[in-house]
VOTOR-317879 format. One record per residue (C-alpha): residue number from 1; chain; z, x, y. Coordinates in steps of 0.25 Angstrom, whole numbers. Example, Ala and Ser with C-alpha at 12.3 -4.5 7.8 and 13.67 -1.06 7.14 Angstrom:
! VOTOR-317879
   resi   chain      pz      px      py
      1       A      31      49     -18
      2       A      29      55      -4
***
This chain:
! VOTOR-317879
   resi   chain      pz      px      py
      1       A     866    -190    1130
      2       A     867    -178    1122
      3       A     856    -174    1112
      4       A     864    -164    1104
      5       A     860    -151    1111
      6       A     873    -146    1114
      7       A     883    -134    1111
      8       A     876    -123    1103
      9       A     863    -131    1102
     10       A     861    -130    1117
     11       A     864    -115    1117
     12       A     853    -113    1106
     13       A     844    -122    1115
     14       A     846    -112    1127
     15       A     844    -101    1119
     16       A     832    -104    1110
     17       A     824    -116    1116
     18       A     812    -110    1121
     19       A     810    -110    1137
     20       A     798    -114    1145
     21       A     788    -102    1149
     22       A     785    -101    1163
     23       A     772    -109    1163
     24       A     779    -121    1158
     25       A     788    -121    1171
     26       A     775    -118    1180
     27       A     768    -130    1173
     28       A     780    -139    1177
     29       A     780    -133    1192
     30       A     765    -135    1193
     31       A     766    -150    1187
     32       A     775    -155    1197
     33       A     772    -144    1209
     34       A     787    -140    1208
     35       A     793    -133    1219
     36       A     806    -129    1226
     37       A     809    -142    1232
     38       A     809    -149    1219
     39       A     819    -154    1210
     40       A     816    -155    1194
     41       A     824    -162    1182
     42       A     824    -155    1169
     43       A     828    -167    1160
     44       A     833    -163    1147
     45       A     834    -148    1152
     46       A     841    -142    1140
     47       A     846    -128    1143
     48       A     837    -126    1156
     49       A     824    -121    1149
     50       A     816    -128    1160
     51       A     825    -131    1171
     52       A     830    -116    1173
     53       A     815    -111    1175
     54       A     811    -124    1183
     55       A     822    -121    1193
     56       A     814    -110    1200
     57       A     803    -120    1203
     58       A     811    -130    1210
     59       A     822    -134    1219
     60       A     831    -139    1209
     61       A     832    -142    1193
     62       A     840    -153    1187
     63       A     842    -150    1172
     64       A     847    -163    1165
     65       A     852    -163    1150
     66       A     861    -171    1141
     67       A     867    -158    1135
     68       A     878    -153    1143
     69       A     876    -139    1135
     70       A     862    -138    1138
     71       A     865    -140    1153
     72       A     876    -130    1152
     73       A     866    -120    1146
     74       A     856    -124    1156
     75       A     865    -120    1168
     76       A     868    -107    1162
     77       A     853    -103    1160
     78       A     851    -107    1174
     79       A     863    -100    1180
     80       A     859     -88    1172
     81       A     845     -88    1178
     82       A     849     -91    1193
     83       A     844    -105    1193
     84       A     853    -112    1203
     85       A     844    -124    1205
     86       A     847    -132    1193
     87       A     857    -144    1191
     88       A     861    -148    1177
     89       A     864    -162    1174
     90       A     868    -169    1161
     91       A     860    -180    1157
     92       A     849    -186    1150
     93       A     836    -193    1152
     94       A     845    -206    1154
     95       A     852    -200    1165
     96       A     839    -198    1173
     97       A     841    -211    1180
     98       A     854    -207    1186
     99       A     848    -193    1190
    100       A     837    -200    1196
    101       A     846    -209    1205
    102       A     853    -197    1209
    103       A     841    -189    1212
    104       A     832    -200    1218
    105       A     817    -203    1218
    106       A     807    -192    1221
    107       A     817    -181    1218
    108       A     812    -174    1206
    109       A     799    -166    1205
    110       A     800    -165    1190
    111       A     808    -169    1178
    112       A     805    -159    1166
    113       A     809    -163    1152
    114       A     808    -151    1142
    115       A     808    -154    1128
    116       A     818    -165    1130
    117       A     811    -178    1132
    118       A     811    -182    1117
    119       A     825    -185    1119
    120       A     823    -194    1131
    121       A     818    -208    1134
    122       A     806    -203    1141
    123       A     799    -216    1145
    124       A     812    -221    1152
    125       A     814    -206    1159
    126       A     800    -205    1164
    127       A     801    -218    1172
    128       A     815    -214    1176
    129       A     810    -201    1182
    130       A     798    -205    1189
    131       A     803    -210    1201
    132       A     811    -197    1203
    133       A     800    -188    1206
    134       A     794    -183    1218
    135       A     778    -185    1220
    136       A     771    -176    1209
    137       A     784    -175    1201
    138       A     787    -179    1188
    139       A     789    -177    1173
    140       A     787    -164    1164
    141       A     790    -165    1149
    142       A     790    -152    1142
    143       A     788    -148    1128
    144       A     793    -135    1125
    145       A     785    -133    1112
    146       A     786    -139    1098
    147       A     800    -138    1090
    148       A     800    -125    1082
    149       A     800    -132    1069
    150       A     788    -141    1072
    151       A     777    -130    1076
    152       A     764    -127    1069
    153       A     769    -114    1062
    154       A     774    -110    1048
    155       A     788    -105    1054
    156       A     789    -118    1061
    157       A     786    -127    1049
    158       A     795    -118    1041
    159       A     806    -120    1051
    160       A     804    -136    1051
    161       A     805    -136    1036
    162       A     818    -128    1037
    163       A     824    -137    1047
    164       A     820    -150    1040
    165       A     827    -145    1028
    166       A     839    -140    1034
    167       A     842    -153    1043
    168       A     836    -163    1032
    169       A     826    -169    1042
    170       A     812    -169    1047
    171       A     809    -162    1060
    172       A     798    -170    1067
    173       A     803    -172    1082
    174       A     793    -165    1091
    175       A     803    -165    1104
    176       A     793    -170    1111
    177       A     783    -159    1110
    178       A     772    -166    1101
    179       A     760    -171    1107
    180       A     764    -186    1104
    181       A     777    -184    1112
    182       A     769    -178    1124
    183       A     759    -190    1124
    184       A     771    -200    1124
    185       A     778    -193    1135
    186       A     765    -193    1143
    187       A     763    -208    1141
    188       A     777    -210    1145
    189       A     775    -202    1159
    190       A     762    -211    1161
    191       A     770    -224    1159
    192       A     781    -219    1169
    193       A     771    -218    1180
    194       A     769    -202    1179
    195       A     755    -198    1182
    196       A     747    -185    1180
    197       A     754    -184    1165
    198       A     749    -172    1159
    199       A     754    -160    1149
    200       A     751    -146    1149
    201       A     756    -135    1139
    202       A     760    -121    1140
    203       A     758    -113    1127
    204       A     765    -100    1122
    205       A     769     -93    1110
    206       A     782     -88    1106
    207       A     789     -81    1095
    208       A     802     -85    1089
    209       A     813     -77    1082
    210       A     821     -84    1070
    211       A     833     -85    1079
    212       A     824     -93    1090
    213       A     819    -102    1080
    214       A     833    -105    1074
    215       A     839    -106    1088
    216       A     828    -115    1092
    217       A     831    -124    1081
    218       A     846    -124    1084
    219       A     842    -128    1099
    220       A     835    -141    1093
    221       A     847    -145    1084
    222       A     857    -156    1089
    223       A     871    -149    1089
    224       A     875    -157    1077
    225       A     864    -151    1069
    226       A     865    -137    1073
    227       A     870    -128    1062
    228       A     885    -122    1064
    229       A     886    -108    1067
    230       A     890    -105    1053
    231       A     877    -111    1048
    232       A     867    -106    1058
    233       A     865     -92    1051
    234       A     861    -100    1038
    235       A     852    -109    1045
    236       A     845     -98    1053
    237       A     842     -91    1040
    238       A     837    -103    1033
    239       A     827    -105    1045
    240       A     824     -90    1043
    241       A     821     -91    1028
    242       A     813    -104    1030
    243       A     804     -97    1041
    244       A     791     -88    1037
    245       A     791     -74    1043
    246       A     790     -73    1058
    247       A     785     -71    1069
    248       A     788     -86    1073
    249       A     778     -89    1083
    250       A     778    -102    1091
    251       A     767    -107    1099
    252       A     775    -116    1111
    253       A     768    -126    1119
    254       A     775    -131    1130
    255       A     770    -145    1134
    256       A     772    -150    1149
    257       A     769    -165    1151
    258       A     770    -169    1165
    259       A     769    -182    1172
    260       A     770    -184    1188
    261       A     773    -195    1197
    262       A     763    -197    1209
***
């Protein structure tokens, strides 16, 4: 099952999607007492923004994603950083039962899902995952900030207006980052038998360039909506004209929702 983040979109994703600061990796390590005997699954791993830094904390990381191009770039990133304990698997949330049959009960310390749960049938997924965790293990659902065009700033509102006009559609999807999304996920974790469900946040500020804003937009488009190479300079110029003068400051809140098994 592909969600359209292939080809050049995957390249933009690898280059422009914001990564995770060290406090996020530390929060995940602490939540599940991860150590070098543990195996973790990064479901919807994209180009490895979480899987690669997590590899240093555990025995092995399994990065799973439905897009071959995402996995190819994740593997390249891992190799470039000398990471040798990551395995890359083509698959979606619907393939977790087969993966679980291969790994066996109690085999995982954590499944982390970074900015991808809104693509998944999360109620079914949580129930399927529960038996796979060792004692004290569980699920971490990470929202890596609000989409660039839905933030509370003048430049973000201008970007949203520009994109809605260009694509002829309203942009309302929060990609799992809104408070109501997090509440639904927390309720689903409890319903699936997870305990100690809690959420923490890591806040930091960033300053974006125009190139990073445009690249971030491209990284969120399906391949069939990405402007052609010939049209991209005009698209970038249109975005530039629509924005107020910089700097383009972004307050990023990384939300880490965790649920553990007994």
